[in-house]
MIVO-137842 format. One record per residue: x, y, z of N, C-alpha, C, O in turn; residue number from 0; residue in three letters. Coordinates in nm, 4 decimals. Layout:
N
<<X Y Z> <X Y Z> <X Y Z> <X Y Z> NUM ALA>
...
// end
This chain:
199
<<2.1446 15.9409 3.2720> <2.1943 15.8837 3.3980> <2.3203 15.9550 3.4403> <2.3418 15.9764 3.5595> 0 UNK>
<<2.4027 15.9915 3.3472> <2.5247 16.0708 3.3786> <2.4899 16.2084 3.4390> <2.5595 16.2537 3.5298> 1 UNK>
<<2.3893 16.2720 3.3933> <2.3474 16.3963 3.4557> <2.3043 16.3753 3.5950> <2.3283 16.4648 3.6761> 2 UNK>
<<2.2433 16.2676 3.6331> <2.2016 16.2351 3.7680> <2.3370 16.2190 3.8542> <2.3476 16.2700 3.9657> 3 UNK>
<<2.4294 16.1514 3.7992> <2.5559 16.1345 3.8718> <2.6189 16.2724 3.8977> <2.6665 16.2971 4.0085> 4 UNK>
<<2.6204 16.3583 3.8031> <2.6824 16.4936 3.8135> <2.6080 16.5728 3.9257> <2.6735 16.6331 4.0107> 5 UNK>
<<2.4738 16.5732 3.9266> <2.4037 16.6505 4.0202> <2.4294 16.5954 4.1594> <2.4496 16.6704 4.2549> 6 UNK>
<<2.4283 16.4623 4.1690> <2.4521 16.3927 4.3012> <2.5927 16.4276 4.3535> <2.6124 16.4503 4.4729> 7 UNK>
<<2.6867 16.4310 4.2634> <2.8294 16.4645 4.3105> <2.8337 16.6156 4.3537> <2.9005 16.6484 4.4517> 8 UNK>
<<2.7643 16.7050 4.2827> <2.7626 16.8443 4.3278> <2.7074 16.8506 4.4661> <2.7647 16.9138 4.5548> 9 UNK>
<<2.5953 16.7847 4.4849> <2.5350 16.7897 4.6216> <2.6238 16.7310 4.7287> <2.6332 16.7820 4.8403> 10 UNK>
<<2.6881 16.6229 4.6917> <2.7846 16.5519 4.7800> <2.8939 16.6559 4.8264> <2.9253 16.6650 4.9451> 11 UNK>
<<2.9431 16.7239 4.7407> <3.0587 16.8209 4.7689> <3.0090 16.9408 4.8410> <3.0748 16.9911 4.9321> 12 UNK>
<<2.8936 16.9880 4.8021> <2.8398 17.1050 4.8718> <2.8179 17.0724 5.0253> <2.8460 17.1518 5.1151> 13 UNK>
<<2.7655 16.9489 5.0444> <2.7445 16.9016 5.1854> <2.8733 16.8760 5.2597> <2.8710 16.8714 5.3827> 14 UNK>
<<2.9805 16.8597 5.1956> <3.1065 16.8447 5.2590> <3.1641 16.9774 5.2971> <3.2195 16.9919 5.4061> 15 UNK>
<<3.1527 17.0746 5.2107> <3.2159 17.2081 5.2336> <3.1290 17.3114 5.2933> <3.1766 17.4210 5.3227> 16 UNK>
<<3.0035 17.2833 5.3133> <2.9146 17.3882 5.3705> <2.9562 17.4394 5.5070> <2.9332 17.5536 5.5468> 17 UNK>
<<3.0208 17.3427 5.5767> <3.0698 17.3792 5.7140> <3.1731 17.4858 5.7141> <3.1805 17.5673 5.8062> 18 UNK>
<<3.2593 17.4860 5.6035> <3.3610 17.5914 5.5945> <3.3016 17.7279 5.5769> <3.3638 17.8278 5.6128> 19 UNK>
<<3.1796 17.7347 5.5211> <3.1138 17.8629 5.5106> <3.0544 17.9056 5.6446> <3.0622 18.0213 5.6859> 20 UNK>
<<2.9955 17.8076 5.7092> <2.9225 17.8325 5.8355> <3.0190 17.8499 5.9558> <2.9818 17.9119 6.0555> 21 UNK>
<<3.1410 17.7960 5.9468> <3.2338 17.7836 6.0636> <3.2569 17.9174 6.1373> <3.2430 17.9200 6.2595> 22 UNK>
<<3.2902 18.0241 6.0717> <3.3129 18.1467 6.1529> <3.1888 18.1888 6.2373> <3.1996 18.2301 6.3528> 23 UNK>
<<3.0753 18.1760 6.1744> <2.9572 18.2182 6.2489> <2.9210 18.1211 6.3538> <2.8807 18.1616 6.4628> 24 UNK>
<<2.9335 17.9897 6.3265> <2.9060 17.8812 6.4128> <2.9994 17.8902 6.5367> <2.9533 17.8810 6.6505> 25 UNK>
<<3.1265 17.9078 6.5129> <3.2261 17.9098 6.6229> <3.1856 18.0176 6.7199> <3.1824 17.9926 6.8404> 26 UNK>
<<3.1556 18.1324 6.6744> <3.1212 18.2422 6.7549> <2.9859 18.2198 6.8292> <2.9740 18.2499 6.9480> 27 UNK>
<<2.8894 18.1687 6.7596> <2.7598 18.1458 6.8212> <2.7525 18.0395 6.9286> <2.6837 18.0546 7.0295> 28 UNK>
<<2.8299 17.9248 6.9030> <2.8369 17.8121 6.9954> <2.9510 17.8162 7.0937> <2.9602 17.7347 7.1854> 29 UNK>
<<3.0414 17.9170 7.0715> <3.1569 17.9314 7.1641> <3.2578 17.8205 7.1460> <3.3111 17.7687 7.2442> 30 UNK>
<<3.2843 17.7843 7.0261> <3.3818 17.6760 6.9977> <3.5215 17.7364 6.9737> <3.5396 17.8353 6.9027> 31 UNK>
<<3.6214 17.6677 7.0400> <3.7541 17.7246 7.0225> <3.8249 17.6548 6.8958> <3.7652 17.5717 6.8273> 32 UNK>
<<3.9457 17.6920 6.8728> <4.0124 17.6417 6.7493> <4.0349 17.4874 6.7521> <4.0240 17.4194 6.6501> 33 UNK>
<<4.0642 17.4401 6.8635> <4.0855 17.2905 6.8816> <3.9569 17.2158 6.8558> <3.9587 17.1155 6.7845> 34 UNK>
<<3.8502 17.2584 6.9082> <3.7290 17.2017 6.8783> <3.6840 17.2127 6.7338> <3.6268 17.1164 6.6828> 35 UNK>
<<3.7056 17.3222 6.6655> <3.6779 17.3421 6.5297> <3.7599 17.2505 6.4396> <3.7113 17.1953 6.3409> 36 UNK>
<<3.8861 17.2372 6.4781> <3.9755 17.1423 6.4157> <3.9286 17.0001 6.4232> <3.9405 16.9272 6.3247> 37 UNK>
<<3.8754 16.9567 6.5359> <3.8208 16.8202 6.5543> <3.6936 16.8086 6.4667> <3.6734 16.7090 6.3972> 38 UNK>
<<3.6096 16.9125 6.4722> <3.4937 16.8996 6.3836> <3.5248 16.8896 6.2407> <3.4651 16.8096 6.1688> 39 UNK>
<<3.6210 16.9723 6.1948> <3.6594 16.9628 6.0521> <3.7121 16.8280 6.0154> <3.6854 16.7803 5.9051> 40 UNK>
<<3.7900 16.7605 6.1074> <3.8563 16.6327 6.0763> <3.7508 16.5170 6.0901> <3.7684 16.4120 6.0281> 41 UNK>
<<3.6511 16.5337 6.1635> <3.5530 16.4275 6.1914> <3.5054 16.3608 6.0687> <3.5002 16.2380 6.0625> 42 UNK>
<<3.4719 16.4342 5.9747> <3.4200 16.3796 5.8413> <3.5203 16.2774 5.7905> <3.4831 16.1632 5.7634> 43 UNK>
<<3.6437 16.3151 5.7773> <3.7442 16.2276 5.7132> <3.7653 16.0989 5.7884> <3.7958 15.9965 5.7272> 44 UNK>
<<3.7494 16.1005 5.9246> <3.7690 15.9780 5.9997> <3.6751 15.8696 5.9576> <3.7165 15.7588 5.9234> 45 UNK>
<<3.5447 15.9028 5.9602> <3.4462 15.7941 5.9270> <3.4437 15.7715 5.7780> <3.4208 15.6580 5.7361> 46 UNK>
<<3.4650 15.8690 5.6972> <3.4676 15.8537 5.5533> <3.5763 15.7527 5.5128> <3.5474 15.6634 5.4331> 47 UNK>
<<3.6919 15.7622 5.5606> <3.7992 15.6734 5.5309> <3.7729 15.5279 5.5771> <3.7995 15.4316 5.5053> 48 UNK>
<<3.7219 15.5178 5.6946> <3.6913 15.3760 5.7502> <3.5726 15.3157 5.6738> <3.5697 15.1941 5.6552> 49 UNK>
<<3.4743 15.3958 5.6287> <3.3605 15.3371 5.5740> <3.3655 15.3084 5.4182> <3.2760 15.2451 5.3621> 50 UNK>
<<3.4696 15.3562 5.3559> <3.4826 15.3450 5.2098> <3.4800 15.1983 5.1629> <3.4075 15.1657 5.0689> 51 UNK>
<<3.5564 15.1110 5.2259> <3.5609 14.9712 5.1835> <3.4372 14.8970 5.2061> <3.3962 14.8235 5.1164> 52 UNK>
<<3.3669 14.9090 5.3267> <3.2332 14.8528 5.3371> <3.1331 14.9104 5.2451> <3.0418 14.8410 5.2002> 53 UNK>
<<3.1479 15.0393 5.2147> <3.0588 15.1081 5.1229> <3.0679 15.0499 4.9820> <2.9662 15.0356 4.9141> 54 UNK>
<<3.1860 15.0172 4.9391> <3.2093 14.9497 4.8104> <3.1357 14.8226 4.8021> <3.0711 14.7927 4.7017> 55 UNK>
<<3.1450 14.7405 4.9157> <3.0752 14.6169 4.9188> <2.9318 14.6292 4.9070> <2.8660 14.5518 4.8375> 56 UNK>
<<2.8752 14.7360 4.9812> <2.7330 14.7647 4.9766> <2.6850 14.7994 4.8407> <2.5763 14.7562 4.8022> 57 UNK>
<<2.7616 14.8772 4.7630> <2.7340 14.9261 4.6320> <2.7288 14.8066 4.5387> <2.6388 14.7979 4.4552> 58 UNK>
<<2.8257 14.7121 4.5512> <2.8233 14.5890 4.4704> <2.7015 14.5049 4.5046> <2.6367 14.4490 4.4161> 59 UNK>
<<2.6714 14.4963 4.6299> <2.5648 14.4088 4.6770> <2.4233 14.4549 4.6388> <2.3412 14.3736 4.5962> 60 UNK>
<<2.3928 14.5936 4.6550> <2.2708 14.6402 4.6435> <2.2440 14.7219 4.5182> <2.1294 14.7515 4.4844> 61 UNK>
<<2.3604 14.7602 4.4452> <2.3486 14.8365 4.3242> <2.3453 14.9845 4.3541> <2.3234 15.0257 4.4680> 62 UNK>
<<2.3682 15.0675 4.2471> <2.3814 15.2118 4.2618> <2.2514 15.2794 4.3013> <2.2525 15.3766 4.3767> 63 UNK>
<<2.1425 15.2303 4.2526> <2.0116 15.2980 4.2773> <1.9885 15.3036 4.4306> <1.9810 15.4118 4.4887> 64 UNK>
<<1.9776 15.1878 4.4932> <1.9533 15.1762 4.6351> <2.0560 15.2404 4.7137> <2.0242 15.3221 4.8001> 65 UNK>
<<2.1845 15.2085 4.6895> <2.2948 15.2529 4.7708> <2.3090 15.4024 4.7613> <2.3254 15.4641 4.8665> 66 UNK>
<<2.3045 15.4674 4.6473> <2.3199 15.6080 4.6366> <2.1972 15.6756 4.6964> <2.2093 15.7714 4.7727> 67 UNK>
<<2.0782 15.6249 4.6611> <1.9636 15.6926 4.7155> <1.9587 15.6935 4.8749> <1.9289 15.7961 4.9360> 68 UNK>
<<1.9875 15.5810 4.9348> <1.9962 15.5744 5.0742> <2.1049 15.6682 5.1349> <2.0845 15.7377 5.2344> 69 UNK>
<<2.2232 15.6638 5.0653> <2.3332 15.7478 5.1067> <2.2981 15.9003 5.1077> <2.3209 15.9749 5.2029> 70 UNK>
<<2.2360 15.9395 4.9822> <2.1940 16.0779 4.9725> <2.1026 16.1278 5.0866> <2.1239 16.2305 5.1511> 71 UNK>
<<1.9980 16.0434 5.1042> <1.8942 16.0834 5.1979> <1.9495 16.0832 5.3413> <1.9146 16.1730 5.4179> 72 UNK>
<<2.0298 15.9916 5.3795> <2.0789 15.9863 5.5227> <2.1858 16.0958 5.5457> <2.1833 16.1613 5.6500> 73 UNK>
<<2.2763 16.1164 5.4542> <2.3792 16.2211 5.4837> <2.3164 16.3599 5.4753> <2.3602 16.4525 5.5435> 74 UNK>
<<2.2119 16.3742 5.3900> <2.1403 16.5008 5.3872> <2.0588 16.5239 5.5127> <2.0505 16.6380 5.5581> 75 UNK>
<<1.9981 16.4218 5.5711> <1.9343 16.4319 5.6894> <2.0225 16.4723 5.8003> <1.9853 16.5557 5.8829> 76 UNK>
<<2.1398 16.4150 5.8050> <2.2476 16.4549 5.9043> <2.2903 16.5939 5.8843> <2.3258 16.6650 5.9783> 77 UNK>
<<2.2870 16.6348 5.7560> <2.3264 16.7789 5.7266> <2.2204 16.8772 5.7811> <2.2566 16.9790 5.8401> 78 UNK>
<<2.0896 16.8481 5.7621> <1.9879 16.9302 5.8188> <1.9981 16.9343 5.9695> <1.9767 17.0400 6.0289> 79 UNK>
<<2.0300 16.8238 6.0334> <2.0425 16.8175 6.1769> <2.1573 16.9019 6.2350> <2.1537 16.9419 6.3513> 80 UNK>
<<2.2639 16.9291 6.1473> <2.3685 17.0091 6.1907> <2.3231 17.1507 6.2119> <2.3908 17.2255 6.2824> 81 UNK>
<<2.2129 17.1916 6.1551> <2.1550 17.3241 6.1773> <2.0839 17.3340 6.3091> <2.0475 17.4447 6.3487> 82 UNK>
<<2.0610 17.2221 6.3820> <1.9972 17.2140 6.5107> <2.0867 17.2059 6.6306> <2.0418 17.2109 6.7451> 83 UNK>
<<2.2169 17.1931 6.6018> <2.3108 17.1664 6.7094> <2.3166 17.2720 6.8124> <2.2923 17.3893 6.7841> 84 UNK>
<<2.3507 17.2302 6.9398> <2.3697 17.3307 7.0463> <2.5085 17.3325 7.1011> <2.5350 17.4091 7.1937> 85 UNK>
<<2.6008 17.2514 7.0489> <2.7360 17.2560 7.1023> <2.8278 17.1625 7.0265> <2.7948 17.1102 6.9201> 86 UNK>
<<2.9428 17.1441 7.0851> <3.0485 17.0696 7.0246> <3.0135 16.9203 7.0047> <3.0389 16.8708 6.8949> 87 UNK>
<<2.9593 16.8470 7.0982> <2.9370 16.7102 7.1007> <2.8382 16.6684 6.9842> <2.8610 16.5734 6.9094> 88 UNK>
<<2.7321 16.7448 6.9770> <2.6262 16.7152 6.8691> <2.6870 16.7357 6.7391> <2.6745 16.6501 6.6516> 89 UNK>
<<2.7554 16.8488 6.7189> <2.8096 16.8863 6.5869> <2.9176 16.7847 6.5419> <2.9251 16.7471 6.4250> 90 UNK>
<<3.0049 16.7397 6.6447> <3.1080 16.6429 6.6059> <3.0438 16.5113 6.5707> <3.0857 16.4461 6.4750> 91 UNK>
<<2.9456 16.4715 6.6437> <2.8777 16.3444 6.6071> <2.8103 16.3431 6.4810> <2.8069 16.2386 6.4162> 92 UNK>
<<2.7528 16.4547 6.4364> <2.6858 16.4683 6.3081> <2.7871 16.4739 6.2011> <2.7609 16.4183 6.0944> 93 UNK>
<<2.9019 16.5355 6.2173> <3.0036 16.5397 6.1118> <3.0596 16.3914 6.0937> <3.0900 16.3503 5.9817> 94 UNK>
<<3.0712 16.3184 6.1996> <3.1094 16.1744 6.1849> <3.0008 16.1023 6.1048> <3.0332 16.0170 6.0222> 95 UNK>
<<2.8719 16.1343 6.1270> <2.7680 16.0666 6.0507> <2.7698 16.1053 5.9088> <2.7482 16.0193 5.8234> 96 UNK>
<<2.7928 16.2238 5.8773> <2.7971 16.2744 5.7353> <2.9078 16.2008 5.6658> <2.8850 16.1525 5.5549> 97 UNK>
<<3.0293 16.1879 5.7233> <3.1398 16.1144 5.6635> <3.1029 15.9699 5.6333> <3.1345 15.9177 5.5264> 98 UNK>
<<3.0360 15.9059 5.7281> <3.0097 15.7595 5.7068> <2.8972 15.7416 5.6034> <2.8970 15.6459 5.5260> 99 UNK>
<<2.8038 15.8341 5.6041> <2.6883 15.8272 5.5040> <2.7268 15.8625 5.3641> <2.6656 15.8160 5.2679> 100 UNK>
<<2.8356 15.9508 5.3510> <2.8779 15.9873 5.2172> <2.9695 15.8922 5.1549> <2.9985 15.9010 5.0356> 101 UNK>
<<3.0186 15.7962 5.2364> <3.1205 15.7013 5.1849> <3.0694 15.6196 5.0641> <3.1500 15.5913 4.9755> 102 UNK>
<<2.9407 15.5800 5.0550> <2.8990 15.5010 4.9408> <2.8856 15.5759 4.8139> <2.8625 15.5139 4.7100> 103 UNK>
<<2.8990 15.7115 4.8145> <2.8692 15.7808 4.6978> <2.9601 15.7482 4.5832> <2.9079 15.7196 4.4754> 104 UNK>
<<3.0941 15.7496 4.5952> <3.1806 15.7324 4.4894> <3.1873 15.5879 4.4457> <3.1970 15.5649 4.3252> 105 UNK>
<<3.1831 15.4902 4.5310> <3.1658 15.3513 4.4795> <3.0367 15.3318 4.4015> <3.0324 15.2532 4.3068> 106 UNK>
<<2.9329 15.4019 4.4401> <2.8082 15.3893 4.3624> <2.8223 15.4605 4.2246> <2.7705 15.4148 4.1227> 107 UNK>
<<2.8964 15.5763 4.2277> <2.9244 15.6436 4.0991> <2.9982 15.5507 4.0073> <2.9622 15.5366 3.8904> 108 UNK>
<<3.0976 15.4893 4.0567> <3.1889 15.3996 3.9737> <3.1023 15.2884 3.9223> <3.1054 15.2594 3.8027> 109 UNK>
<<3.0240 15.2240 4.0083> <2.9443 15.1145 3.9570> <2.8500 15.1593 3.8503> <2.8314 15.0885 3.7513> 110 UNK>
<<2.7909 15.2718 3.8660> <2.6943 15.3236 3.7671> <2.7599 15.3386 3.6335> <2.7066 15.2967 3.5307> 111 UNK>
<<2.8749 15.3981 3.6359> <2.9570 15.4188 3.5108> <2.9899 15.2854 3.4552> <2.9853 15.2688 3.3334> 112 UNK>
<<3.0225 15.1895 3.5351> <3.0658 15.0612 3.4838> <2.9458 14.9853 3.4157> <2.9668 14.9174 3.3152> 113 UNK>
<<2.8252 14.9964 3.4682> <2.7136 14.9289 3.4085> <2.6547 15.0017 3.2881> <2.5948 14.9387 3.2009> 114 UNK>
<<2.6715 15.1358 3.2825> <2.6092 15.2122 3.1730> <2.6973 15.2452 3.0604> <2.6467 15.2833 2.9548> 115 UNK>
<<2.8244 15.2340 3.0730> <2.9217 15.2841 2.9708> <3.0125 15.1755 2.9195> <3.0677 15.1010 3.0005> 116 UNK>
<<3.0312 15.1620 2.7906> <3.1278 15.0779 2.7384> <3.2691 15.1200 2.7934> <3.2865 15.2344 2.8354> 117 UNK>
<<3.3609 15.0346 2.7927> <3.4937 15.0611 2.8444> <3.5611 15.1841 2.7829> <3.6294 15.2588 2.8530> 118 UNK>
<<3.5422 15.2051 2.6540> <3.6061 15.3136 2.5800> <3.5428 15.4486 2.6169> <3.5961 15.5522 2.5771> 119 UNK>
<<3.4348 15.4516 2.6890> <3.3656 15.5761 2.7188> <3.3653 15.6106 2.8659> <3.3093 15.7114 2.9088> 120 UNK>
<<3.4304 15.5228 2.9428> <3.4204 15.5361 3.0931> <3.5104 15.6536 3.1403> <3.4728 15.7235 3.2343> 121 UNK>
<<3.6240 15.6760 3.0797> <3.7054 15.7821 3.1149> <3.6378 15.9204 3.1064> <3.6494 16.0046 3.1955> 122 UNK>
<<3.5633 15.9394 2.9887> <3.4904 16.0695 2.9722> <3.3787 16.0775 3.0684> <3.3571 16.1828 3.1283> 123 UNK>
<<3.3020 15.9651 3.0878> <3.1877 15.9589 3.1793> <3.2372 15.9970 3.3210> <3.1756 16.0798 3.3881> 124 UNK>
<<3.3444 15.9382 3.3636> <3.3899 15.9630 3.4989> <3.4446 16.1128 3.5138> <3.4272 16.1749 3.6186> 125 UNK>
<<3.5065 16.1636 3.4120> <3.5466 16.3019 3.4225> <3.4353 16.4013 3.4314> <3.4502 16.5081 3.4907> 126 UNK>
<<3.3190 16.3652 3.3703> <3.2039 16.4551 3.3763> <3.1440 16.4594 3.5174> <3.1129 16.5674 3.5676> 127 UNK>
<<3.1270 16.3397 3.5838> <3.0744 16.3502 3.7148> <3.1712 16.3955 3.8207> <3.1307 16.4508 3.9229> 128 UNK>
<<3.2983 16.3729 3.7974> <3.4045 16.4244 3.8838> <3.4009 16.5764 3.8877> <3.4329 16.6358 3.9907> 129 UNK>
<<3.3611 16.6430 3.7737> <3.3507 16.7833 3.7667> <3.2612 16.8377 3.8780> <3.2819 16.9499 3.9242> 130 UNK>
<<3.1611 16.7588 3.9222> <3.0726 16.8014 4.0267> <3.1463 16.8378 4.1545> <3.0961 16.9199 4.2313> 131 UNK>
<<3.2647 16.7796 4.1811> <3.3373 16.8149 4.2995> <3.3681 16.9648 4.2988> <3.3574 17.0321 4.4013> 132 UNK>
<<3.4047 17.0134 4.1867> <3.4487 17.1433 4.1762> <3.3402 17.2549 4.1369> <3.3448 17.3724 4.1733> 133 UNK>
<<3.2464 17.1990 4.0598> <3.1278 17.2836 4.0230> <3.0475 17.3232 4.1525> <3.0058 17.4373 4.1720> 134 UNK>
<<3.0306 17.2218 4.2358> <2.9526 17.2476 4.3588> <3.0162 17.3634 4.4451> <2.9468 17.4544 4.4904> 135 UNK>
<<3.1483 17.3549 4.4645> <3.2180 17.4617 4.5399> <3.2094 17.5971 4.4668> <3.1790 17.7009 4.5257> 136 UNK>
<<3.2394 17.5902 4.3287> <3.2497 17.7154 4.2512> <3.1126 17.7834 4.2439> <3.1042 17.9057 4.2557> 137 UNK>
<<3.0068 17.7073 4.2249> <2.8779 17.7633 4.1983> <2.8001 17.8082 4.3250> <2.7220 17.9033 4.3217> 138 UNK>
<<2.8237 17.7387 4.4320> <2.7359 17.7592 4.5454> <2.8018 17.8223 4.6710> <2.7333 17.8491 4.7697> 139 UNK>
<<2.9347 17.8457 4.6665> <2.9993 17.9102 4.7853> <2.9395 18.0467 4.8074> <2.9106 18.0847 4.9209> 140 UNK>
<<2.9206 18.1211 4.7000> <2.8667 18.2568 4.7184> <2.7260 18.2587 4.7729> <2.6915 18.3414 4.8573> 141 UNK>
<<2.6426 18.1640 4.7223> <2.5117 18.1483 4.7611> <2.4961 18.1083 4.9073> <2.4072 18.1553 4.9782> 142 UNK>
<<2.5868 18.0189 4.9499> <2.5817 17.9770 5.0853> <2.6303 18.0881 5.1796> <2.5730 18.1046 5.2874> 143 UNK>
<<2.7342 18.1649 5.1425> <2.7727 18.2771 5.2210> <2.6590 18.3794 5.2313> <2.6364 18.4375 5.3374> 144 UNK>
<<2.5903 18.4001 5.1238> <2.4756 18.4963 5.1257> <2.3716 18.4432 5.2308> <2.3259 18.5190 5.3163> 145 UNK>
<<2.3377 18.3195 5.2230> <2.2428 18.2619 5.3204> <2.2931 18.2795 5.4661> <2.2156 18.3173 5.5539> 146 UNK>
<<2.4206 18.2525 5.4904> <2.4706 18.2658 5.6232> <2.4700 18.4126 5.6772> <2.4510 18.4340 5.7969> 147 UNK>
<<2.4904 18.5096 5.5907> <2.4962 18.6457 5.6351> <2.3524 18.7072 5.6321> <2.3226 18.7960 5.7119> 148 UNK>
<<2.2677 18.6620 5.5440> <2.1284 18.7216 5.5325> <2.0398 18.6532 5.6424> <1.9572 18.7203 5.7045> 149 UNK>
<<2.0553 18.5341 5.6636> <1.9707 18.4618 5.7639> <2.0608 18.4248 5.8846> <2.0852 18.5095 5.9705> 150 UNK>
<<2.1072 18.3065 5.8913> <2.2189 18.2734 5.9819> <2.2773 18.1394 5.9350> <2.2342 18.0784 5.8372> 151 UNK>
<<2.3811 18.0976 6.0143> <2.4563 17.9806 5.9710> <2.3775 17.8527 5.9737> <2.4113 17.7585 5.9021> 152 UNK>
<<2.2755 17.8462 6.0521> <2.1937 17.7231 6.0585> <2.1237 17.7006 5.9250> <2.1083 17.5860 5.8828> 153 UNK>
<<2.0812 17.8069 5.8578> <2.0099 17.7970 5.7298> <2.1040 17.7386 5.6196> <2.0552 17.6853 5.5199> 154 UNK>
<<2.2288 17.7479 5.6362> <2.3234 17.6873 5.5371> <2.3064 17.5375 5.5376> <2.3071 17.4751 5.4315> 155 UNK>
<<2.2911 17.4780 5.6547> <2.2706 17.3329 5.6681> <2.1258 17.2884 5.6317> <2.1015 17.1866 5.5669> 156 UNK>
<<2.0303 17.3760 5.6807> <1.8935 17.3488 5.6387> <1.8717 17.3409 5.4870> <1.8066 17.2503 5.4349> 157 UNK>
<<1.9301 17.4417 5.4187> <1.9007 17.4522 5.2729> <1.9749 17.3417 5.1960> <1.9156 17.2814 5.1066> 158 UNK>
<<2.1014 17.3130 5.2271> <2.1728 17.2144 5.1512> <2.1237 17.0695 5.1847> <2.1199 16.9790 5.1013> 159 UNK>
<<2.0883 17.0577 5.3097> <2.0297 16.9198 5.3451> <1.9003 16.8904 5.2859> <1.8757 16.7767 5.2457> 160 UNK>
<<1.8079 16.9939 5.2770> <1.6787 16.9653 5.2171> <1.6899 16.9342 5.0735> <1.6209 16.8456 5.0230> 161 UNK>
<<1.7807 17.0092 5.0011> <1.8030 16.9925 4.8620> <1.8508 16.8470 4.8414> <1.8088 16.7821 4.7456> 162 UNK>
<<1.9358 16.7966 4.9278> <1.9875 16.6617 4.9141> <1.8780 16.5491 4.9347> <1.8722 16.4476 4.8653> 163 UNK>
<<1.7992 16.5770 5.0299> <1.6875 16.4796 5.0612> <1.5948 16.4728 4.9405> <1.5627 16.3641 4.8925> 164 UNK>
<<1.5525 16.5863 4.8925> <1.4659 16.5876 4.7684> <1.5279 16.5218 4.6474> <1.4614 16.4484 4.5743> 165 UNK>
<<1.6568 16.5487 4.6263> <1.7239 16.4796 4.5170> <1.7428 16.3311 4.5450> <1.7384 16.2517 4.4510> 166 UNK>
<<1.7629 16.2912 4.6654> <1.7680 16.1451 4.6956> <1.6379 16.0769 4.6570> <1.6397 15.9657 4.6042> 167 UNK>
<<1.5295 16.1396 4.6818> <1.3999 16.0799 4.6449> <1.3856 16.0734 4.4845> <1.3398 15.9748 4.4268> 168 UNK>
<<1.4279 16.1841 4.4226> <1.4291 16.1866 4.2795> <1.5154 16.0742 4.2224> <1.4746 16.0040 4.1299> 169 UNK>
<<1.6365 16.0581 4.2793> <1.7289 15.9542 4.2336> <1.6592 15.8177 4.2447> <1.6646 15.7401 4.1493> 170 UNK>
<<1.5964 15.7865 4.3532> <1.5382 15.6586 4.3733> <1.4217 15.6319 4.2685> <1.3986 15.5181 4.2279> 171 UNK>
<<1.3517 15.7397 4.2283> <1.2459 15.7258 4.1265> <1.3050 15.7175 3.9872> <1.2525 15.6438 3.9037> 172 UNK>
<<1.4120 15.7902 3.9588> <1.4565 15.8022 3.8186> <1.5646 15.7000 3.7779> <1.5599 15.6423 3.6693> 173 UNK>
<<1.6622 15.6794 3.8688> <1.7829 15.5982 3.8278> <1.7409 15.4586 3.8189> <1.6684 15.4061 3.9034> 174 UNK>
<<1.7894 15.3960 3.7107> <1.7792 15.2502 3.6893> <1.9094 15.2066 3.6206> <1.9749 15.2814 3.5481> 175 UNK>
<<1.9433 15.0733 3.6506> <2.0458 15.0117 3.5748> <1.9952 14.9832 3.4321> <1.8738 14.9790 3.4123> 176 UNK>
<<2.0827 14.9634 3.3321> <2.0284 14.9447 3.1962> <1.9167 14.8364 3.1731> <1.8206 14.8584 3.0994> 177 UNK>
<<1.9339 14.7264 3.2360> <1.8373 14.6199 3.2158> <1.7001 14.6535 3.2722> <1.5994 14.5963 3.2304> 178 UNK>
<<1.6963 14.7463 3.3673> <1.5735 14.7787 3.4331> <1.5204 14.9155 3.3797> <1.4191 14.9655 3.4287> 179 UNK>
<<1.5849 14.9710 3.2863> <1.5460 15.1005 3.2339> <1.4604 15.0868 3.1058> <1.5060 15.0342 3.0043> 180 UNK>
<<1.3400 15.1340 3.1136> <1.2376 15.1176 3.0001> <1.2814 15.1991 2.8784> <1.2447 15.1687 2.7649> 181 UNK>
<<1.3603 15.3026 2.9047> <1.4043 15.3940 2.7867> <1.5232 15.3380 2.7057> <1.5620 15.3971 2.6049> 182 UNK>
<<1.5791 15.2283 2.7478> <1.6970 15.1655 2.6844> <1.6492 15.0737 2.5733> <1.5773 14.9771 2.5988> 183 UNK>
<<1.6892 15.1039 2.4484> <1.6520 15.0123 2.3409> <1.7391 14.8819 2.3497> <1.8376 14.8749 2.4232> 184 UNK>
<<1.6952 14.7775 2.2684> <1.7761 14.6587 2.2602> <1.9145 14.6874 2.1948> <2.0154 14.6236 2.2249> 185 UNK>
<<1.9120 14.7871 2.1042> <2.0345 14.8213 2.0312> <2.1331 14.8890 2.1232> <2.2536 14.8643 2.1177> 186 UNK>
<<2.0764 14.9806 2.2134> <2.1650 15.0427 2.3063> <2.2224 14.9488 2.4104> <2.3387 14.9572 2.4498> 187 UNK>
<<2.1361 14.8602 2.4521> <2.1791 14.7564 2.5503> <2.2913 14.6718 2.4894> <2.3921 14.6424 2.5536> 188 UNK>
<<2.2706 14.6354 2.3684> <2.3725 14.5553 2.2985> <2.5085 14.6345 2.2916> <2.6166 14.5836 2.3210> 189 UNK>
<<2.4922 14.7610 2.2507> <2.6097 14.8441 2.2387> <2.6914 14.8519 2.3707> <2.8142 14.8444 2.3729> 190 UNK>
<<2.6134 14.8675 2.4802> <2.6716 14.8809 2.6131> <2.7472 14.7432 2.6406> <2.8641 14.7413 2.6792> 191 UNK>
<<2.6762 14.6348 2.6190> <2.7277 14.5025 2.6519> <2.8456 14.4671 2.5660> <2.9441 14.4126 2.6159> 192 UNK>
<<2.8388 14.4959 2.4398> <2.9540 14.4665 2.3498> <3.0762 14.5461 2.3825> <3.1871 14.4997 2.3558> 193 UNK>
<<3.0618 14.6700 2.4418> <3.1736 14.7486 2.4769> <3.2258 14.7199 2.6154> <3.3163 14.7891 2.6622> 194 UNK>
<<3.1722 14.6206 2.6822> <3.2274 14.5872 2.8079> <3.1480 14.6373 2.9260> <3.1878 14.6145 3.0402> 195 UNK>
<<3.0340 14.7068 2.9020> <2.9484 14.7463 3.0128> <2.8876 14.6256 3.0805> <2.8430 14.5293 3.0181> 196 UNK>
<<2.8887 14.6375 3.2187> <2.8474 14.5149 3.2983> <2.6986 14.5139 3.3180> <2.6501 14.5264 3.4304> 197 UNK>
<<2.6217 14.4986 3.2043> <2.4726 14.5012 3.2106> <2.4205 14.3722 3.2798> <2.2995 14.3548 3.2950> 198 UNK>
// end
């Protein structure tokens, strides 16, 4: 389950920063000035900040499986759509959407760690999935730049968005909380519960 969290976090951050790779090509192609690009870059943070608290409520209410799966698929669909934009308004709106749809990711991460890991192991578990923030940028910046220069900037969004949608479906099929996971033995479940895991 921790490896699923790590992969999801990598995708999460790649879909946040892919616009920085595409930006020079996009600005030229769509005729966007510096002020417009600044607004587009900040749009993500506006909705992300406002949506975090409701996103935490949603993660508590519906659990990590449904919340993260829906979040992954919807933000990735908005990412794909960024490759279809024709100007400032549509791109700005889609960046707002990506920010709002990514907000449940970290509350869902935290909830998953809380239910799967005893209290004494949560620090290590959290540090592993948080690595995804930096692994995504480090591992895929070069690949995305290659896609932008070999094909065009639109393919940066197509490729990252499609990967996210596919992984969102995988997440929904594979992720389970401990009580609903057939691979968890009674002994492991007891170990998690005795350690303070909220099974």
